[in-house]
C-alpha positions as CSV (number, residue, x, y, z in Angstrom):
1,M,-2.7,-19.6,-45.0
2,A,-6.3,-20.3,-45.9
3,M,-6.8,-22.1,-42.6
4,K,-5.6,-19.1,-40.7
5,V,-8.0,-16.8,-42.6
6,E,-10.9,-19.2,-41.9
7,K,-10.0,-19.4,-38.2
8,C,-9.9,-15.6,-37.9
9,R,-13.4,-15.4,-39.6
10,K,-14.8,-17.9,-37.1
11,I,-13.4,-16.0,-34.2
12,A,-14.7,-12.7,-35.6
13,S,-18.2,-14.0,-36.2
14,S,-18.4,-15.5,-32.7
15,L,-17.3,-12.2,-31.2
16,N,-19.9,-10.3,-33.2
17,L,-22.5,-12.9,-32.1
18,N,-21.5,-12.3,-28.4
19,V,-21.7,-8.5,-28.9
20,I,-25.2,-8.8,-30.5
21,R,-26.3,-11.1,-27.6
22,S,-25.0,-8.7,-24.9
23,H,-26.6,-5.7,-26.8
24,L,-30.0,-7.5,-26.8
25,F,-29.7,-8.3,-23.2
26,V,-28.9,-4.7,-22.3
27,Q,-31.9,-3.5,-24.4
28,R,-34.2,-6.0,-22.8
29,K,-33.0,-5.0,-19.3
30,L,-33.4,-1.3,-20.1
31,L,-36.9,-1.8,-21.5
32,H,-37.9,-3.9,-18.5
33,N,-36.7,-1.3,-16.0
34,G,-38.5,1.5,-17.7
35,P,-41.6,3.2,-16.4
36,D,-44.8,1.2,-16.7
37,T,-47.3,4.0,-16.7
38,I,-47.4,7.6,-17.9
39,E,-47.5,8.8,-14.2
40,E,-44.2,6.9,-13.5
41,L,-42.7,8.5,-16.7
42,M,-43.8,12.0,-15.6
43,E,-42.6,11.4,-12.0
44,R,-39.2,10.4,-13.2
45,H,-38.6,13.4,-15.6
46,I,-40.5,16.4,-14.2
47,V,-38.5,18.7,-12.0
48,K,-39.7,18.4,-8.4
49,K,-40.2,21.3,-6.0
50,E,-37.7,21.7,-3.2
51,K,-38.5,20.0,0.0
52,S,-40.6,22.2,2.2
53,Y,-39.9,22.1,5.9
54,D,-43.5,21.6,7.2
55,S,-42.7,20.3,10.6
56,D,-41.0,22.4,13.2
57,E,-38.6,19.5,14.0
58,E,-37.1,19.5,10.5
59,E,-36.7,23.3,10.6
60,L,-35.0,23.0,13.9
61,I,-32.6,20.4,12.6
62,R,-31.8,22.5,9.6
63,H,-31.2,25.6,11.7
64,Q,-28.9,23.6,14.1
65,R,-26.9,22.3,11.2
66,L,-26.4,25.8,9.8
67,T,-25.6,27.2,13.2
68,S,-23.1,24.4,13.8
69,T,-21.2,25.1,10.6
70,H,-21.4,28.8,11.3
71,R,-19.8,28.3,14.7
72,E,-17.1,26.0,13.1
73,A,-16.3,28.7,10.5
74,L,-16.0,31.4,13.2
75,S,-13.8,29.1,15.3
76,L,-11.5,28.4,12.3
77,Y,-11.3,32.1,11.5
78,R,-10.3,32.8,15.1
79,D,-7.7,30.0,14.9
80,I,-6.2,31.6,11.8
81,I,-6.0,35.0,13.5
82,R,-4.3,33.5,16.5
83,A,-1.9,31.5,14.4
84,T,-0.9,34.5,12.3
85,R,0.5,36.2,15.4
86,F,3.6,34.2,15.1
87,F,4.4,35.3,11.5
88,T,6.2,38.5,12.4
89,W,8.8,38.8,9.6
90,P,8.2,40.9,6.5
91,D,8.1,39.7,2.9
92,S,10.2,41.1,0.0
93,R,7.9,44.2,-0.2
94,G,8.2,44.9,3.6
95,V,4.7,43.7,4.4
96,L,4.4,41.5,7.5
97,W,3.4,37.9,6.6
98,R,0.9,38.1,9.5
99,D,-1.0,40.8,7.5
100,I,-0.8,38.9,4.2
101,L,-2.1,35.7,5.8
102,R,-4.9,37.5,7.5
103,D,-5.9,39.3,4.3
104,N,-5.9,36.0,2.4
105,A,-8.0,34.3,5.0
106,R,-10.5,37.1,5.0
107,R,-10.8,36.9,1.2
108,E,-11.3,33.1,1.3
109,F,-14.0,33.4,3.9
110,E,-15.7,36.2,1.9
111,D,-15.6,34.1,-1.2
112,A,-17.3,31.2,0.6
113,R,-19.8,33.4,2.5
114,F,-22.9,32.4,0.6
115,E,-22.1,28.7,0.1
116,R,-25.0,26.5,1.1
117,D,-23.9,23.0,0.1
118,P,-23.0,21.2,3.4
119,E,-20.5,18.9,1.7
120,I,-18.6,21.9,0.2
121,I,-18.7,23.8,3.5
122,T,-17.3,20.7,5.3
123,K,-14.5,20.4,2.8
124,L,-13.7,24.1,3.1
125,L,-13.6,23.8,6.9
126,I,-11.5,20.7,6.9
127,G,-9.1,22.1,4.3
128,G,-8.7,25.4,6.2
129,S,-8.1,23.6,9.5
130,D,-5.5,21.3,7.9
131,S,-3.8,24.3,6.3
132,V,-3.5,26.2,9.7
133,Q,-2.1,23.0,11.3
134,A,0.4,22.5,8.5
135,A,1.5,26.1,8.7
136,L,2.0,25.9,12.4
137,D,3.9,22.6,12.1
138,K,6.3,24.1,9.6
139,L,6.7,27.2,11.8
140,V,7.6,25.0,14.8
141,E,10.0,22.9,12.7
142,K,11.7,26.1,11.4
143,Q,12.0,27.5,15.0
144,K,13.6,24.2,16.2
145,Q,16.1,24.4,13.3
146,E,16.9,28.0,14.2
147,M,17.3,27.2,17.9
148,A,19.6,24.2,17.1
149,K,21.6,26.4,14.7
150,D,22.0,29.1,17.5
151,H,23.0,26.4,20.0
152,N,25.6,25.0,17.6
153,D,27.0,28.5,16.9
154,R,27.4,29.2,20.7
155,D,29.2,25.9,21.2
156,H,31.8,26.7,18.5
């Protein structure tokens, strides 16, 4: 029993020594990668001004990017309006699904109207496009099932 206790103590002390060594290594590494001068320290921690668009070329690129996403958003909105034409049946309240889908799309676009982050805008556009395609695929599949059902009913 005493041998087991001594063996456990040796393992524990070697583990503690390894932890201390790794901790010292991390401390040395962090100290070494720190700023060497006050200027570097200030540069790293002071809030910087937003990038100003001094050159006309940078402003043109920024404008083209915004215009491009604006066109894509309008294109997606038109696709949604076109796709909703096929949803002609009413819901439980008697409101046409076409109108419900159009209202929801309008609300989504209004909510994202002032979004400026290009990554979020891209995600929204891709998600909207995927949703329209998925809804149309489901609609087509349902129409095929209905046609097959009608065809089977006529055969019997």
